[in-house]
C-alpha positions as CSV (number, residue, x, y, z in Angstrom):
1,X,-0.1,0.3,0.0
2,X,1.1,3.1,-0.8
3,X,2.4,5.6,2.0
4,X,0.0,8.9,2.8
5,X,2.8,11.2,1.9
6,X,3.3,9.4,-1.6
7,X,-0.1,10.0,-2.5
8,X,-0.2,13.1,-2.5
9,X,2.5,13.4,-4.4
10,X,1.0,11.7,-6.9
11,X,-2.5,13.2,-6.7
12,X,-0.2,16.1,-7.1
13,X,1.6,14.7,-9.9
14,X,-1.9,13.5,-11.3
15,X,-3.3,16.8,-11.6
16,X,-0.5,18.5,-13.6
17,X,-0.4,15.2,-15.9
18,X,-4.3,15.7,-16.5
19,X,-3.4,19.3,-18.1
20,X,-5.7,22.4,-17.7
21,X,-5.8,23.2,-21.2
22,X,-8.6,23.3,-23.1
23,X,-9.4,22.1,-26.6
24,X,-7.6,19.4,-28.8
25,X,-5.4,19.5,-31.5
26,X,-3.4,22.8,-31.9
27,X,-3.9,23.9,-28.6
28,X,-1.5,24.4,-25.4
29,X,-1.3,21.0,-25.4
30,X,1.4,20.4,-28.4
31,X,1.9,24.5,-28.1
32,X,0.0,25.1,-30.7
33,X,1.4,23.4,-33.7
34,X,0.0,21.6,-36.7
35,X,2.1,18.4,-37.4
36,X,-0.1,17.2,-39.9
37,X,1.4,16.0,-42.7
38,X,1.0,16.9,-46.8
39,X,-2.0,15.2,-47.9
40,X,-3.7,14.2,-44.8
41,X,-7.1,14.0,-44.3
42,X,-8.6,17.0,-42.0
43,X,-10.8,14.6,-39.9
44,X,-11.0,10.8,-40.0
45,X,-12.1,8.2,-37.7
46,X,-10.2,9.3,-34.7
47,X,-9.8,12.2,-35.2
48,X,-10.5,15.3,-32.9
49,X,-11.6,17.3,-36.1
50,X,-14.6,14.5,-37.1
51,X,-17.9,15.5,-36.8
52,X,-18.5,12.6,-34.8
53,X,-15.8,13.9,-31.9
54,X,-18.2,16.2,-30.1
55,X,-17.4,16.6,-26.3
56,X,-20.0,14.7,-24.1
57,X,-21.1,15.2,-20.6
58,X,-18.1,15.0,-18.5
59,X,-18.5,12.1,-15.8
60,X,-18.0,12.4,-11.9
61,X,-14.6,13.9,-11.1
62,X,-14.7,11.0,-8.6
63,X,-15.1,7.3,-9.3
64,X,-15.8,4.0,-8.2
65,X,-14.6,0.1,-8.7
66,X,-16.8,-2.5,-7.1
67,X,-15.4,-6.2,-7.7
68,X,-18.6,-8.2,-8.5
69,X,-17.1,-11.5,-9.4
70,X,-14.2,-13.2,-10.7
71,X,-15.2,-15.0,-13.6
72,X,-12.5,-17.7,-14.0
73,X,-9.3,-18.7,-12.8
74,X,-6.1,-20.6,-13.4
75,X,-5.3,-18.5,-16.9
76,X,-1.9,-19.4,-17.6
77,X,0.2,-15.9,-19.3
78,X,-3.1,-14.5,-20.6
79,X,-2.8,-11.1,-22.7
80,X,-5.2,-10.7,-25.4
81,X,-9.0,-10.7,-24.8
82,X,-11.7,-9.8,-27.4
83,X,-15.6,-10.7,-27.1
84,X,-18.0,-12.5,-29.3
85,X,-21.0,-11.6,-30.1
86,X,-23.0,-13.4,-27.5
87,X,-21.1,-11.8,-24.4
88,X,-18.7,-14.8,-24.4
89,X,-14.9,-14.1,-23.9
90,X,-11.9,-15.1,-26.1
91,X,-8.4,-15.1,-24.6
92,X,-4.8,-15.8,-25.5
93,X,-2.1,-17.4,-23.7
94,X,1.3,-15.3,-24.7
95,X,3.3,-18.3,-23.5
96,X,1.2,-21.4,-24.4
97,X,0.1,-19.9,-27.9
98,X,-3.5,-21.5,-27.0
99,X,-6.8,-19.6,-27.4
100,X,-9.0,-20.3,-24.6
101,X,-13.2,-19.2,-24.9
102,X,-14.5,-18.8,-21.6
103,X,-18.4,-18.6,-20.5
104,X,-19.4,-15.5,-19.6
105,X,-22.1,-16.3,-17.7
106,X,-20.0,-19.4,-15.5
107,X,-16.8,-19.0,-16.5
108,X,-16.2,-22.2,-17.7
109,X,-12.9,-22.3,-20.1
110,X,-12.8,-24.5,-23.6
111,X,-9.3,-24.1,-25.1
112,X,-10.4,-23.8,-28.9
113,X,-7.6,-24.1,-30.4
114,X,-3.6,-23.4,-30.9
115,X,-1.4,-20.8,-33.4
116,X,0.9,-22.6,-35.7
117,X,4.2,-20.6,-35.5
118,X,4.1,-18.7,-32.3
119,X,7.2,-18.3,-30.8
120,X,7.4,-17.3,-27.2
121,X,10.1,-15.5,-25.7
122,X,10.6,-12.6,-23.5
123,X,7.4,-10.1,-23.8
124,X,6.7,-12.0,-27.6
125,X,4.4,-15.0,-28.1
126,X,0.3,-15.0,-28.7
127,X,-0.5,-11.4,-28.0
128,X,-3.4,-9.3,-29.1
129,X,-7.0,-11.0,-29.9
130,X,-10.0,-9.1,-32.0
131,X,-13.3,-10.7,-33.4
132,X,-13.9,-9.6,-37.2
133,X,-16.3,-7.0,-37.3
134,X,-18.6,-9.5,-39.2
135,X,-18.0,-12.2,-37.3
136,X,-21.9,-13.9,-37.6
137,X,-21.1,-14.0,-41.5
138,X,-17.4,-14.9,-41.8
139,X,-16.2,-16.3,-38.7
140,X,-13.2,-15.1,-38.0
141,X,-10.5,-14.2,-35.1
142,X,-7.5,-11.9,-35.7
143,X,-4.4,-12.8,-33.8
144,X,-1.3,-10.7,-33.5
145,X,2.1,-12.5,-32.5
146,X,5.5,-13.2,-32.6
147,X,7.5,-15.9,-34.5
148,X,10.9,-16.7,-34.6
149,X,11.5,-14.3,-37.6
150,X,9.1,-11.0,-36.9
151,X,5.8,-10.3,-35.4
152,X,2.6,-10.6,-37.4
153,X,-1.0,-10.5,-37.3
154,X,-3.1,-13.8,-38.9
155,X,-7.0,-14.1,-38.8
156,X,-9.0,-17.5,-38.8
157,X,-11.9,-19.4,-39.3
158,X,-13.1,-20.0,-36.0
159,X,-15.6,-23.7,-35.9
160,X,-17.8,-24.1,-32.2
161,X,-18.7,-27.4,-34.6
162,X,-16.0,-29.6,-34.5
163,X,-14.1,-30.8,-31.5
164,X,-12.4,-28.8,-28.4
165,X,-8.9,-28.0,-29.0
166,X,-9.5,-28.1,-33.1
167,X,-12.1,-25.3,-33.9
168,X,-8.8,-22.9,-35.1
169,X,-8.4,-23.0,-38.9
170,X,-5.0,-22.7,-40.6
171,X,-4.2,-19.2,-39.9
172,X,-4.4,-16.8,-42.9
173,X,-2.0,-13.8,-42.4
174,X,-2.5,-10.3,-43.3
175,X,0.0,-9.0,-42.0
176,X,4.3,-10.1,-41.4
177,X,7.4,-8.2,-40.8
178,X,6.4,-5.9,-37.9
179,X,10.1,-6.1,-36.0
180,X,10.4,-8.5,-32.9
181,X,11.9,-8.1,-30.0
182,X,12.6,-9.7,-26.8
183,X,10.8,-6.8,-25.4
184,X,8.7,-3.9,-27.0
185,X,6.8,-6.1,-29.2
186,X,3.9,-4.1,-28.9
187,X,0.3,-6.5,-30.1
188,X,-2.5,-4.7,-29.3
189,X,-5.3,-5.2,-31.7
190,X,-8.7,-3.5,-32.4
191,X,-11.3,-2.8,-35.1
192,X,-12.7,1.0,-35.0
193,X,-15.6,2.6,-35.0
194,X,-14.6,2.3,-39.1
195,X,-14.6,-1.4,-39.4
196,X,-11.0,-0.8,-39.8
197,X,-7.8,-3.0,-38.3
198,X,-5.6,-1.0,-36.2
199,X,-2.4,-2.2,-34.1
200,X,0.1,-1.3,-31.4
201,X,3.5,-1.7,-32.2
202,X,6.9,-1.7,-30.6
203,X,10.1,-0.6,-31.1
204,X,11.8,-4.0,-29.8
205,X,14.5,-1.8,-27.7
206,X,15.9,-0.4,-31.4
207,X,14.6,3.2,-30.5
208,X,15.1,4.9,-33.9
209,X,12.5,2.3,-35.3
210,X,9.9,5.3,-33.7
211,X,10.6,7.7,-36.1
212,X,11.3,5.7,-39.7
213,X,8.0,6.2,-40.7
214,X,9.0,3.1,-43.6
215,X,9.4,0.8,-40.6
216,X,6.4,-0.8,-39.0
217,X,7.7,-0.6,-35.7
218,X,6.7,2.0,-32.9
219,X,3.8,2.6,-34.6
220,X,0.1,2.8,-34.7
221,X,-1.1,0.6,-37.7
222,X,-4.1,1.3,-39.8
223,X,-5.1,-1.3,-42.2
224,X,-8.6,-3.4,-43.8
225,X,-9.3,-6.5,-42.7
226,X,-7.1,-7.9,-45.7
227,X,-4.2,-5.8,-44.1
228,X,-4.0,-3.6,-46.7
229,X,-3.4,0.2,-46.4
230,X,-6.8,2.2,-45.7
231,X,-7.4,4.9,-48.5
232,X,-7.2,8.0,-46.6
233,X,-4.4,7.0,-44.1
234,X,-1.7,9.9,-44.0
235,X,0.7,8.8,-46.3
236,X,-0.2,7.0,-49.5
237,X,0.1,3.4,-49.4
238,X,1.1,3.2,-46.1
239,X,-0.3,1.4,-43.0
240,X,1.6,4.0,-40.5
241,X,-1.2,6.0,-38.7
242,X,1.0,7.6,-36.0
243,X,4.7,7.2,-35.2
244,X,6.7,8.0,-32.5
245,X,5.5,5.5,-30.2
246,X,7.8,3.5,-27.7
247,X,5.6,0.6,-27.4
248,X,1.6,0.1,-27.6
249,X,-0.2,-2.0,-25.4
250,X,-3.6,0.2,-25.3
251,X,-6.0,1.3,-27.6
252,X,-9.9,2.4,-26.7
253,X,-12.1,4.5,-28.5
254,X,-14.3,7.0,-27.0
255,X,-18.3,7.8,-27.2
256,X,-16.7,10.7,-30.0
257,X,-14.8,8.1,-31.8
258,X,-11.6,9.6,-31.0
259,X,-8.5,6.7,-30.6
260,X,-6.6,6.9,-27.5
261,X,-3.6,4.5,-26.9
262,X,-1.6,3.6,-23.8
263,X,2.6,3.9,-24.1
264,X,5.5,2.6,-21.9
265,X,8.0,5.1,-21.1
266,X,11.6,3.8,-20.5
267,X,12.5,5.3,-17.0
268,X,10.3,8.5,-15.9
269,X,7.0,9.1,-17.6
270,X,4.4,6.1,-19.3
271,X,1.7,8.0,-21.3
272,X,-1.7,8.5,-22.1
273,X,-2.3,9.4,-26.1
274,X,-4.9,11.1,-28.1
275,X,-4.4,9.8,-31.0
276,X,-4.8,11.8,-34.5
277,X,-3.7,10.6,-38.0
278,X,0.0,11.7,-39.0
279,X,0.8,13.1,-36.3
280,X,4.7,12.2,-34.3
281,X,4.5,11.4,-30.3
282,X,8.1,11.8,-29.5
283,X,10.0,8.6,-28.6
284,X,13.0,8.8,-28.7
285,X,13.2,12.5,-28.4
286,X,10.8,13.1,-25.7
287,X,9.1,10.9,-22.8
288,X,5.8,12.3,-20.9
289,X,5.1,16.0,-21.5
290,X,8.2,17.9,-23.3
291,X,6.5,21.1,-25.1
292,X,8.9,20.4,-28.0
293,X,7.6,21.5,-31.4
294,X,7.3,18.7,-33.7
295,X,5.8,16.5,-31.3
296,X,2.3,16.0,-29.8
297,X,2.5,16.0,-25.8
298,X,0.6,12.7,-24.0
299,X,-3.1,14.5,-22.6
300,X,-1.7,12.4,-19.1
301,X,1.3,11.1,-17.9
302,X,2.7,8.6,-14.5
303,X,5.8,7.7,-13.0
304,X,6.5,4.1,-14.4
305,X,6.3,2.4,-11.3
306,X,3.0,4.1,-10.8
307,X,1.6,2.4,-14.1
308,X,3.5,0.5,-16.5
309,X,0.2,0.5,-18.2
310,X,-0.9,-2.2,-20.7
311,X,-4.6,-2.9,-22.0
312,X,-7.1,0.2,-22.0
313,X,-10.9,0.5,-22.5
314,X,-13.6,3.1,-22.3
315,X,-16.7,3.0,-20.5
316,X,-18.9,4.7,-18.4
317,X,-17.4,8.4,-19.9
318,X,-13.8,7.6,-18.9
319,X,-10.4,5.3,-19.7
320,X,-9.9,2.8,-17.8
321,X,-6.3,1.7,-17.6
322,X,-4.7,-1.3,-16.7
323,X,-1.0,-1.3,-14.8
324,X,1.4,-3.8,-14.9
325,X,4.3,-2.7,-12.5
326,X,2.1,-0.3,-10.9
327,X,-0.4,-3.2,-9.7
328,X,-3.3,-1.2,-10.1
329,X,-6.3,0.1,-12.6
330,X,-6.4,3.7,-13.5
331,X,-9.6,5.8,-13.8
332,X,-9.5,8.8,-16.4
333,X,-12.5,10.7,-16.5
334,X,-13.0,12.5,-20.0
335,X,-14.7,15.5,-20.8
336,X,-13.9,15.5,-24.8
337,X,-9.9,15.7,-25.5
338,X,-9.2,16.5,-22.1
339,X,-9.5,14.6,-18.9
340,X,-12.3,16.4,-16.8
341,X,-10.5,15.6,-13.1
342,X,-7.7,13.9,-11.8
343,X,-6.5,10.1,-12.9
344,X,-7.7,7.6,-9.8
345,X,-6.1,4.7,-8.9
346,X,-8.3,1.5,-7.6
347,X,-7.1,-2.1,-6.5
348,X,-3.7,-1.3,-5.6
349,X,-2.0,-4.3,-5.0
350,X,-5.2,-6.3,-4.4
351,X,-4.5,-8.8,-7.6
352,X,-1.0,-7.9,-8.5
353,X,-0.3,-6.7,-12.5
354,X,-2.5,-5.6,-14.4
355,X,-2.5,-6.5,-18.5
356,X,-6.0,-6.1,-20.1
357,X,-9.2,-4.1,-19.9
358,X,-12.2,-5.5,-21.9
359,X,-16.0,-3.4,-21.4
360,X,-19.1,-5.6,-20.9
361,X,-21.0,-6.6,-23.5
362,X,-24.5,-6.0,-22.4
363,X,-24.0,-4.9,-18.8
364,X,-27.2,-4.2,-18.5
365,X,-27.9,-1.1,-16.2
366,X,-24.0,-0.9,-14.8
367,X,-21.2,0.1,-16.6
368,X,-19.0,-3.2,-16.3
369,X,-15.7,-4.2,-17.3
370,X,-13.4,-7.3,-17.5
371,X,-10.3,-6.9,-16.2
372,X,-7.4,-9.8,-16.7
373,X,-4.4,-10.2,-14.3
374,X,-1.1,-10.9,-15.2
375,X,0.4,-13.0,-12.1
376,X,2.0,-15.7,-14.5
377,X,3.9,-13.5,-17.1
378,X,7.0,-14.4,-15.6
379,X,7.5,-11.0,-13.9
380,X,4.8,-11.6,-11.2
381,X,4.8,-13.6,-8.0
382,X,1.6,-16.0,-9.0
383,X,-1.0,-16.8,-6.1
384,X,-3.5,-19.4,-5.8
385,X,-6.4,-19.0,-8.9
386,X,-3.7,-16.7,-10.6
387,X,-4.2,-15.4,-13.7
388,X,-7.8,-14.7,-13.3
389,X,-10.7,-12.5,-15.5
390,X,-12.6,-10.4,-12.9
391,X,-15.8,-8.6,-13.3
392,X,-16.0,-4.9,-11.9
393,X,-18.4,-3.0,-11.7
394,X,-17.2,1.0,-12.5
395,X,-18.5,4.7,-12.7
């Protein structure tokens, strides 16, 4: 538990991290600069300039979290989490290379299959999962994973009628050649409101990749479901949507269609960024808020021992961010493009390292999220029942 004096320092730092500027791109947040590359669209899905990005009513300044239940236990190195249309969950095992279905009503686990070619090691392995937005008709599940030569994204047909463990078809690779490393493999994938596939990648410890727009490392990528560049991306025939990232493991869209991403810092500042197409988020030239020309500052920042953020989700007007080293869940209430109050921490040290957050499908009248722990990722201290999926009621 954190001592009261440290808590006061944290709150003060969080208030500074949240910022007190108003407006979005081109405001005091990034020094009023317009870094939009030539040929970029004036507004695209996830851009604060888009018509859908109107500011909703801000949530309460102070929130709450209640652990409603432990859905399931004894998962090994869980990483990616995706919801099927009926609300059941798919979870990946980073180190075992398997995907398991979890019944959202009773927590029953059914292994649906393993992903051929996964080569776990360090922070690599079977990472993010996403369900096709046309799943009802195409039955496709997407996975981001590390091989012997690269990180890649593949899709597989999911046939529930086949025996358990044999329900995944052969991988169809939609993107290969993402740099791999022992660390900083990124790995989060998600379909956006525009039905395009987004991926957060890492620079693998080779910091120069983040600023190299020809490299897929240290980027947020935007592609069609077939892995092709999207018309309207910042650079023609390129998958790169934003660059200057160190290691992106969290992607989420708010109710206005804006894209948010969490990012691991090095030794000083972890970040929550509002992602705009074609913008440069500074790594390795800047870590945290630097106020330097040509780089976009984060919307909020944390000391690395307070966060080390992986997955994020948007629910109830706030971003919810899972902390690995920080062993806590952060709530960042939003008013449009800015936090409406200081970030607030929950579950400090109660469940250990926290990996992934996902909104609950069909939560009824409550606002709820799924939270995946990460004590079996070789950096935690596993206890009885680890790892778990928790159901949280939040506001």
